[in-house]
C-alpha positions in Angstrom: -63.7 -59.7 33.1 -62.7 -58.6 29.6 -60.0 -56.3 30.9 -57.6 -59.3 31.0 -55.5 -59.7 27.8 -56.1 -63.5 28.0 -59.8 -63.0 27.8 -59.5 -60.4 25.1 -57.4 -62.7 22.9 -59.9 -65.6 23.5 -62.8 -63.3 22.6 -61.0 -62.1 19.5 -60.3 -65.6 18.3 -64.0 -66.6 19.0 -65.2 -63.6 17.1 -62.8 -64.2 14.3 -63.8 -67.9 13.9 -67.5 -67.0 14.2 -67.3 -64.1 11.7 -65.2 -66.2 9.3 -67.7 -69.2 9.4 -70.6 -66.8 9.1 -69.2 -65.1 6.1 -68.1 -68.4 4.5 -71.6 -70.0 5.2 -73.5 -67.0 3.8 -71.2 -67.0 0.8 -71.7 -70.8 0.2 -75.4 -70.7 0.7 -75.8 -67.7 -1.6 -73.5 -69.3 -4.2 -75.5 -72.5 -4.1 -78.7 -70.6 -4.5 -77.2 -68.6 -7.4 -75.9 -71.8 -9.0 -79.3 -73.5 -8.9 -81.1 -70.4 -10.2 -78.6 -70.0 -13.0 -78.8 -73.7 -13.7 -82.6 -73.6 -13.9 -82.7 -70.8 -16.4 -79.8 -72.2 -18.4 -81.7 -75.5 -18.6 -84.8 -73.7 -19.8 -82.7 -71.9 -22.3 -81.3 -75.1 -23.6 -84.8 -76.5 -24.3 -86.7 -73.4 -25.5 -83.9 -71.2 -26.7 -83.3 -70.3 -30.3 -79.5 -70.8 -30.2 -79.8 -74.6 -30.9 -81.4 -75.8 -34.2 -83.0 -78.8 -32.4 -84.6 -76.3 -29.9 -86.0 -74.3 -32.8 -87.6 -77.6 -34.2 -89.0 -78.4 -30.8 -90.5 -74.9 -30.3 -91.9 -75.1 -33.9 -93.5 -78.4 -33.1 -95.1 -76.8 -30.0 -96.7 -74.2 -32.3 -97.5 -76.3 -35.3 -98.8 -79.6 -34.2 -101.4 -78.3 -31.7 -102.7 -76.1 -34.4 -103.8 -79.2 -36.4 -106.0 -80.5 -33.6 -109.7 -80.5 -34.0 -110.5 -78.9 -30.7 -108.8 -77.4 -27.6 -108.7 -80.7 -25.7 -106.9 -82.4 -28.5 -104.6 -79.5 -28.9 -103.8 -79.6 -25.1 -103.1 -83.3 -25.3 -100.8 -82.9 -28.3 -99.0 -80.1 -26.6 -98.7 -82.2 -23.4 -97.3 -85.1 -25.3 -94.6 -82.9 -26.9 -93.6 -81.4 -23.5 -93.5 -84.9 -21.9 -90.9 -85.9 -24.6 -88.6 -83.3 -23.2 -89.5 -83.7 -19.5 -86.1 -85.1 -18.7 -84.4 -82.2 -20.4 -86.6 -79.8 -18.4 -85.8 -81.6 -15.1 -89.5 -82.3 -14.4 -89.6 -84.6 -11.3 -93.3 -83.9 -10.2 -91.9 -83.2 -6.6 -90.0 -79.9 -6.8 -90.4 -79.0 -10.5 -93.5 -79.3 -12.5 -94.9 -78.0 -15.8 -98.3 -76.6 -16.4 -100.2 -75.9 -19.7 -102.3 -72.9 -19.2 -104.9 -71.0 -21.3 -103.1 -68.1 -22.9 -105.9 -65.6 -22.4 -107.2 -66.5 -18.9 -104.2 -68.3 -17.4 -106.5 -71.2 -16.3 -105.0 -74.7 -15.7 -105.5 -77.0 -18.7 -102.9 -79.8 -18.1 -99.6 -80.5 -16.3 -97.3 -82.8 -14.5 -99.1 -81.9 -11.2 -102.8 -81.6 -10.5 -104.9 -78.5 -10.7 -105.1 -78.1 -7.0 -101.4 -77.8 -6.7 -101.4 -75.1 -9.5 -104.1 -73.2 -7.7 -101.9 -72.9 -4.6 -99.4 -71.1 -6.7 -99.4 -67.3 -6.8 -99.5 -65.4 -10.1 -95.9 -64.5 -10.8 -94.2 -61.8 -12.7 -93.1 -64.2 -15.5 -96.6 -65.6 -15.8 -98.0 -62.1 -16.3 -95.3 -61.3 -18.8 -96.3 -64.3 -20.9 -100.1 -63.5 -20.8 -99.3 -59.9 -21.7 -97.2 -61.1 -24.6 -100.0 -63.2 -26.0 -102.5 -60.3 -25.6 -100.2 -58.0 -27.5 -99.4 -60.6 -30.2 -95.7 -60.9 -29.4 -93.7 -63.9 -28.3 -91.9 -62.4 -25.2 -91.0 -65.2 -22.8 -91.3 -64.6 -19.0 -87.9 -65.7 -17.7 -87.0 -63.0 -15.2 -84.7 -64.3 -12.4 -85.3 -63.3 -8.7 -82.8 -64.7 -6.2 -84.8 -63.5 -3.3 -88.0 -65.4 -4.4 -88.8 -68.8 -2.9 -89.3 -70.3 -6.4 -88.0 -70.4 -9.9 -90.3 -70.2 -12.9 -90.4 -69.5 -16.6 -93.5 -68.9 -18.8 -93.3 -69.6 -22.6 -96.2 -68.2 -24.7 -97.3 -70.6 -27.5 -99.5 -69.5 -30.3 -100.7 -72.6 -32.3 -103.1 -71.4 -35.0 -106.3 -70.3 -33.3 -105.1 -71.6 -29.9 -103.1 -69.7 -27.4 -101.3 -71.5 -24.6 -98.7 -70.9 -21.9 -96.2 -73.5 -21.0 -95.3 -72.7 -17.4 -92.4 -74.4 -15.6 -92.3 -73.9 -11.8 -89.6 -75.0 -9.4 -90.4 -74.6 -5.6 -86.6 -74.6 -4.7 -87.1 -77.3 -2.1 -83.9 -78.9 -3.3 -82.0 -75.7 -2.8 -83.5 -75.3 0.7 -82.7 -78.8 1.7 -79.1 -78.4 0.4 -78.8 -75.1 2.2 -80.1 -76.7 5.4 -77.6 -79.5 5.2 -74.9 -77.0 4.4 -75.9 -74.9 7.4 -75.8 -77.9 9.7 -72.3 -78.7 8.4 -71.2 -75.1 8.9 -72.6 -75.1 12.5 -70.8 -78.3 13.3 -67.6 -76.9 11.8 -68.1 -73.7 13.7 -68.5 -75.6 17.0 -65.3 -77.5 16.4 -63.5 -74.3 15.2 -64.6 -72.6 18.4 -63.2 -75.3 20.6 -60.0 -75.3 18.7 -59.8 -71.5 18.7 -60.3 -71.5 22.5 -57.4 -73.9 23.0 -55.2 -72.1 20.5 -56.1 -68.7 21.9 -55.1 -69.8 25.4 -51.8 -71.2 24.2 -51.2 -68.1 22.1 -52.1 -65.7 24.9 -49.9 -67.6 27.3 -47.0 -67.3 24.8 -47.6 -63.6 24.4 -48.7 -62.6 27.8 -45.8 -64.1 29.8 -43.1 -61.8 28.3 -45.6 -58.9 28.4 -46.2 -59.5 32.1 -42.4 -59.5 32.6 -42.2 -56.2 30.7 -45.0 -54.9 32.9 -43.1 -55.8 36.1 -40.0 -54.2 34.6 -41.9 -51.1 33.8 -43.3 -50.9 37.3 -39.8 -51.2 38.7 -38.6 -48.4 36.4 -41.6 -46.3 37.4 -40.6 -46.9 41.0 -37.1 -45.6 40.3 -35.3 -49.0 39.9 -33.3 -48.6 36.7 -30.6 -51.2 37.5 -32.5 -54.5 37.0 -32.9 -55.9 33.5 -35.4 -58.3 31.9 -34.2 -61.6 30.6 -34.5 -61.9 26.8 -35.9 -65.4 26.0 -36.6 -65.1 22.3 -35.5 -63.3 19.1 -39.0 -62.4 17.9 -40.7 -59.1 18.2 -41.3 -59.6 21.9 -37.6 -60.3 22.4 -36.7 -57.2 20.4 -39.2 -55.2 22.5 -37.6 -56.6 25.7 -34.1 -55.7 24.5 -35.3 -52.2 23.5 -36.9 -51.8 27.0 -33.6 -52.7 28.7 -31.8 -50.2 26.5 -34.5 -47.6 27.2 -34.1 -48.2 31.0 -30.4 -47.7 30.8 -30.7 -44.6 28.7 -33.4 -43.3 31.0 -31.1 -44.0 34.0 -28.3 -42.0 32.4 -30.6 -39.3 31.2 -32.2 -38.9 34.7 -28.8 -38.8 36.3 -27.7 -36.1 33.8 -31.0 -34.2 34.4 -30.5 -34.5 38.2 -27.0 -33.2 37.8 -28.2 -30.2 35.7 -31.1 -29.6 38.1 -28.7 -29.5 41.0 -26.5 -27.0 39.1 -29.5 -24.9 38.3 -30.8 -25.1 41.9 -27.4 -24.0 43.1 -27.2 -21.2 40.6 -30.8 -20.2 41.4 -30.2 -20.1 45.1 -26.9 -18.3 45.0 -27.3 -15.9 42.0 -27.2 -12.3 42.8 -30.2 -11.4 40.7 -33.6 -11.9 42.3 -36.0 -14.3 40.5 -39.7 -14.9 41.2 -42.0 -17.2 39.2 -45.8 -16.6 39.3 -48.5 -19.0 38.3 -51.3 -18.0 36.0 -53.4 -16.8 38.9 -50.7 -14.6 40.3 -49.6 -16.8 43.1 -45.9 -17.5 43.7 -44.5 -20.7 42.3 -40.9 -20.3 43.4 -38.4 -17.6 44.3 -34.7 -17.4 45.4 -33.2 -15.8 48.5 -31.9 -12.8 46.5 -35.4 -11.8 45.6 -36.4 -11.5 49.3 -33.2 -9.8 50.1 -33.7 -7.2 47.4 -37.3 -6.5 48.3 -36.7 -6.5 52.0 -39.4 -9.0 52.8 -40.2 -12.7 52.4 -41.8 -12.8 48.9 -43.3 -16.3 49.4 -46.0 -14.6 51.7 -47.2 -12.4 48.9 -48.7 -12.6 45.4 -48.0 -10.6 42.2 -50.4 -7.8 42.9 -48.8 -7.2 46.3 -45.3 -7.2 45.0 -45.4 -5.7 41.5 -49.1 -4.8 40.8 -48.4 -1.1 41.1 -45.7 -1.3 38.4 -47.4 -3.4 35.7 -50.8 -5.2 35.7 -50.5 -9.0 35.8 -52.8 -9.6 32.8 -50.7 -7.2 30.7 -47.7 -9.5 31.2 -49.7 -12.6 30.4 -50.9 -11.0 27.1 -47.3 -10.7 25.8 -46.0 -13.1 23.2 -42.6 -14.6 23.9 -39.9 -13.4 23.6 -41.4 -10.0 24.4 -40.9 -8.6 27.9 -41.4 -5.4 29.9 -38.9 -3.7 32.1 -39.6 -1.1 34.8 -37.6 0.4 37.6 -38.7 0.3 41.2 -37.4 1.4 44.6 -37.3 -1.0 47.5 -36.0 0.8 50.6 -32.6 2.1 49.7 -32.3 -0.2 46.7 -32.9 0.7 43.1 -34.1 -2.4 41.1 -34.5 -3.0 37.4 -37.5 -5.3 37.1 -37.9 -7.5 33.9 -41.2 -9.2 33.5 -42.0 -11.9 30.8 -44.4 -14.8 30.3 -42.7 -18.2 30.4 -45.4 -20.1 28.6 -48.1 -19.3 25.9 -50.6 -21.9 27.2 -53.3 -21.7 29.8 -51.0 -23.2 32.4 -48.4 -20.4 31.8 -47.2 -17.7 34.2 -44.9 -14.8 34.6 -41.2 -14.7 35.4 -39.8 -11.7 37.2 -36.1 -11.0 37.3 -34.7 -8.2 39.5 -31.3 -6.6 39.1 -29.9 -4.4 41.7 -28.7 -1.2 40.0 -28.2 0.8 43.2 -24.4 0.8 42.8 -24.7 1.5 39.1 -26.9 4.5 39.7 -24.6 5.7 42.5 -21.6 5.3 40.1 -23.5 7.2 37.4 -24.2 10.0 40.0 -20.5 9.9 41.1 -19.4 10.1 37.4 -21.7 13.0 36.8 -20.5 14.7 39.9 -16.9 13.9 39.0 -17.2 15.4 35.6 -18.9 18.4 37.1 -16.1 18.8 39.7 -13.4 18.4 37.1 -15.1 21.0 34.9 -15.4 23.3 37.8 -11.9 22.8 39.1 -10.4 23.5 35.6 -12.8 26.3 34.7 -11.8 28.4 37.8 -8.1 28.6 37.1 -8.7 28.9 33.3 -11.0 31.8 34.0 -8.4 33.4 36.1 -5.6 32.9 33.5 -7.8 34.3 30.8 -8.9 37.3 32.8 -5.3 38.3 33.9 -3.9 37.5 30.4 -6.6 39.7 28.8 -5.9 42.5 31.3 -2.2 42.4 30.5 -2.9 42.4 26.7 -5.5 45.2 26.8 -3.7 47.5 29.3 -0.8 49.4 27.6 0.4 51.4 30.6 0.1 48.7 33.3 3.0 49.0 35.8 5.8 46.4 35.6 5.2 45.3 39.2 1.5 44.8 38.5 2.2 42.9 35.3 4.7 40.6 37.2 2.0 40.1 39.9 -0.5 39.1 37.2 2.0 36.8 35.6 2.7 35.2 39.0 -1.0 34.5 39.3 -1.2 33.0 35.9 1.8 30.8 36.6 0.2 29.8 39.9 -3.1 28.9 38.3 -1.3 27.0 35.6 0.6 25.1 38.2 -2.8 24.4 39.9 -4.2 23.0 36.6 -1.1 20.9 36.2 -1.5 19.4 39.6 -5.2 18.7 38.9 -4.3 17.0 35.6 -1.4 15.1 37.1 -3.7 13.9 39.9 -6.4 12.9 37.4 -3.8 11.0 35.4 -2.6 9.2 38.5 -6.1 8.2 39.5 -6.8 7.0 35.9 -3.7 4.8 36.0 -4.6 3.4 39.4 -8.2 2.7 38.2 -7.1 1.0 35.0 -4.3 -0.9 36.7 -1.6 0.7 34.5 0.2 2.3 37.4 3.1 -0.1 38.0 4.1 -0.6 41.6 7.8 -1.1 42.1 7.8 -3.5 45.0 11.0 -3.5 47.0 11.9 -4.2 50.6 12.6 -1.0 52.6 12.6 0.2 56.2 9.2 1.4 57.2 10.7 3.8 59.9 13.0 5.4 57.4 10.1 6.2 55.1 8.2 7.9 57.9 11.3 9.8 59.0 11.9 11.0 55.4 8.4 12.3 55.1 8.6 14.0 58.5 11.8 15.8 57.6 10.2 16.9 54.3 7.3 18.6 56.0 9.1 19.8 59.1 9.9 23.3 57.7 6.3 23.7 56.6 5.1 22.8 60.0 7.5 25.2 61.6 6.3 28.0 59.3 2.7 27.5 60.7 4.0 27.3 64.2 3.1 23.6 64.6 4.8 21.2 66.9 5.7 17.9 65.0 5.8 15.1 67.5 7.4 11.7 66.5 6.2 8.7 68.6 7.7 5.9 66.6 10.9 5.5 68.5 10.5 1.7 68.7 12.0 -0.5 66.1 9.9 -1.0 62.9 10.4 -3.9 60.4 11.2 -3.9 56.7 8.1 -4.0 54.6 7.4 -4.7 50.9 5.9 -2.1 48.7 6.4 0.9 46.4 8.4 3.2 48.7 7.7 6.4 46.6 4.0 5.7 46.5 3.7 4.9 50.2 5.7 8.1 51.0 3.3 9.9 48.7 0.4 8.7 50.9 2.2 9.7 54.1 3.0 13.1 52.6 -0.6 13.7 51.7 -1.9 12.8 55.2 0.8 14.9 56.9 0.3 17.9 54.6 -3.5 17.8 55.2 -2.9 17.8 59.0 -0.6 20.8 58.6 -3.0 22.7 56.3 -6.1 22.2 58.3 -4.7 22.8 61.7 -4.7 26.4 63.0 -1.3 27.9 63.5 0.4 26.8 66.7 -1.1 23.3 66.7 0.4 19.9 67.4 0.9 17.2 64.8 1.6 13.7 66.2 3.1 10.9 64.1 2.9 7.4 65.6 3.7 3.9 64.1 3.8 0.3 65.2 3.4 -3.4 64.3 0.2 -5.5 64.8 0.5 -9.1 63.8 1.5 -9.2 60.1 0.8 -5.5 59.5 2.5 -2.2 60.2 0.5 0.9 60.9 1.0 4.7 61.0 -1.3 7.3 62.6 -1.2 11.0 62.1 -3.2 13.0 64.7 -3.7 16.7 64.7 -5.4 19.4 66.8 -7.0 21.0 63.8 -10.6 21.8 62.8 -11.6 18.2 62.7 -14.1 16.5 60.3 -17.9 16.6 61.0 -19.5 13.2 61.4 -21.6 13.8 58.3 -18.5 14.1 56.2 -16.4 11.3 57.6 -17.6 8.7 55.2 -17.0 10.8 52.1 -13.6 12.4 52.7 -11.9 9.8 50.4 -14.3 10.5 47.6 -12.8 12.4 44.6 -13.1 16.2 44.7 -14.8 16.0 48.1 -13.8 18.8 50.5 -15.1 19.4 54.0 -14.3 23.2 53.8 -14.4 23.9 50.1 -13.4 27.6 50.3 -10.4 26.9 52.6 -9.3 23.9 50.5 -9.1 26.0 47.3 -7.3 28.8 49.2 -4.7 26.2 50.3 -4.3 24.9 46.7 -6.0 21.6 47.3 -7.7 19.7 44.5 -9.8 17.3 46.5 -8.0 14.3 44.9 -5.2 13.7 47.4 -7.0 11.3 49.8 -8.6 9.5 46.8 -5.1 8.9 45.4 -3.9 7.8 48.8 -6.7 5.3 49.2 -6.1 3.8 45.8 -2.4 3.4 46.5 -3.1 1.8 49.9 -5.6 -0.6 48.4 -3.1 -1.6 45.7 -0.8 -2.6 48.6 -3.7 -4.6 50.2 -3.9 -2.2 53.1 -6.4 0.2 54.6 -6.6 4.0 55.3 -9.4 5.4 57.5 -10.2 7.8 60.2 -9.7 6.6 63.7 -11.5 7.6 66.9 -10.0 10.9 68.2 -10.5 12.5 71.6 -10.8 16.2 71.6 -10.6 18.5 68.6 -8.7 17.4 65.5 -8.5 14.3 63.4 -6.6 11.0 63.4 -5.9 9.1 60.1 -4.7 5.5 60.4 -2.7 3.7 57.6 -2.4 -0.1 57.8 0.0 -2.0 55.5 0.9 -5.6 55.3 4.6 -6.4 56.0 4.6 -8.9 53.1 2.6 -8.6 49.9 0.6 -11.5 48.5 3.0 -12.2 45.7 5.9 -12.3 48.1 4.0 -14.7 50.4 3.2 -16.9 47.4 6.9 -17.2 46.5 7.8 -17.9 50.1 
């Protein structure tokens, strides 16, 4: 019932009016009581006090005249007559306020404005005891203590008149105050009833004025919560409610734009998360998986959503150890998943109880292979250069240390030194060529030239070498071949390398066949031989740098192991391919494929 804002406002108004009237009534009734109490004692002070000379004469007459009386009765009558003269000033009305003349020693009733029976019904008060004690001690201390909580007002004045001791006791039963407070309470109750009726009406009007725009704001908030940010609430006033409505409309517009921007960013992040090459897995605080991207499953070789942290990475790092880290600290470990080498980075993504662990995996397989290849490359270069250098040093030292060496032997040693020097020169030259190709500094002089003429030029260059080994060089490119675009000298270098290898690694008396043709937008050239062939285990690595199938024979023939690597780099720079083709029988077939037009030339066209 009281959950309604209408009823809350009505209840608040009722409580406000009731509380206000209660406080006001209590304040008025207390003030009236205080006023009458203060007025009573001020009135007594004005009659019996010493501040006024006339009061001093009156008090002196109370003490002097009764002392002249012949007996107690006459003294009491004299004292009563004197008090009666000031009864009006004392406010004696015989109904609510009376005076009594009491014996100073015993406190017994002697005379008064009311009868003895009425006095006997009164209790012995503090002021009365004060006056009796004052007479007993011989002082003139008046009992005039005020007590607002008492149901009466009184004052007791000790009177010593010669041999007689009396107490003039003024007692007010406060009936006047009680009646006035009763009337005041009735007036306050009537005013409270009228105030409650008015407050109910005003509270309903006020609540209606306030609740209607709030209800519209509530409806607008419900629409916003449901995702409707387009509708606005009509502003009907310029007060605080109107400002709140305007602010709500502005907030809805800003929220709409913000959510659109957040949605856009979320879509970007989702796209990035789904298509990023690094694997990402998020774990909850209990080790279960919150989310993961496809790269994570691909790297680990299994669907990670079916597992938890312990099953995936528990052997590498305990889950609680990661949760104990403080951001931005993290741990990195390396793990092997099948043939992949992964760098795993683990870090907590929240310091609270609802936190978890984020795992990021980076595939470093290629990097590790490159490092191994680099190490192997450095080792090969060192080995290739150390061998001829050792030979050069050995023969040079022999020539220097031998004084009677024959001239023919010296010339032979010098020929070996020159040969080894040429070999080192070729190695360095090949390394420089590969370095330029890797760094992109090897400029390609692209021209249009006949593909058939380039093949024929290379065949003529190696023809004498082939004949020296007793090989038969067969040309099968009699058909017409087109012009192609490329660096002719570099392409002829590739052809020369392939033909030279075929001649070197074919036993004497073999057959070398050169064929060429056109396929679509490409030209191709194949060199087949009847040589020693290449084992299946070595076919994938023959284009690696310094790789030799028969290392001993390669060095004997002066090979460096870089020729096919250089050939592949040149062909790749021409957007072509070089690879081994299927070959029937003993021997090897190398196929070179080149585009007729280069990409730049096609773009200009």
